[in-house]
N, C-alpha and C positions, 0 to 999 in steps of 0.2 A: 605387565598388564597383558592380558590376552588380546591378540590382534582382532579377533572377532568382537570382543567386548568394546574395543576402541572404535571399531566401525559402527557398531550399534549406537554408541554415544554420539558420534558425529552425525549420523543420520537423524537421531532424535533432535539434536540442536538445529539442524537444517529444517526439519519439519515444523518445529516450534517457531522459528524465525519466519518461515513462509506463511504459516497460519496467522501470525501476528500482522504481517504485511497485508494479507488478504482481508482480515478483519478491519484494519484501519481504512483500506480503500472502500470497503462496503459501508462503513460508518460515515465516511466523508460523502460518498455518493448519496446515501440516504438523507444527509443533511442538505442536499441540493447543490453541492459544490461541483462545478463543471470541470475545472482544471485543478486537480489536486497538486499542491506544491506551488501554484501560481500565487504571488502575493495579492492579486486582485480577485482571487477565486470566489470570495464571498460577495463581491460587488460587481461582477461582470454582468452585462445584460443577459437575460435568459435566452435571447435569440442567438447570441454568439456562443460557439462552443470552442473557439480557438482563442486563447488568451494572448497569443503572440501578435494578433492583429490589433492595431490601435486606431 
């Protein structure tokens, strides 16, 4: 395989992965979740933006 072609394939995979991550973050923020990945992100009070505080 041509090294240039391999580099292009790797770059395309990275761009797709980064685009998917950005779309997921955008979608979660649009749904009103403050802390993405926090188990309480859907039920945190709106005044708090830090899920680590209890």
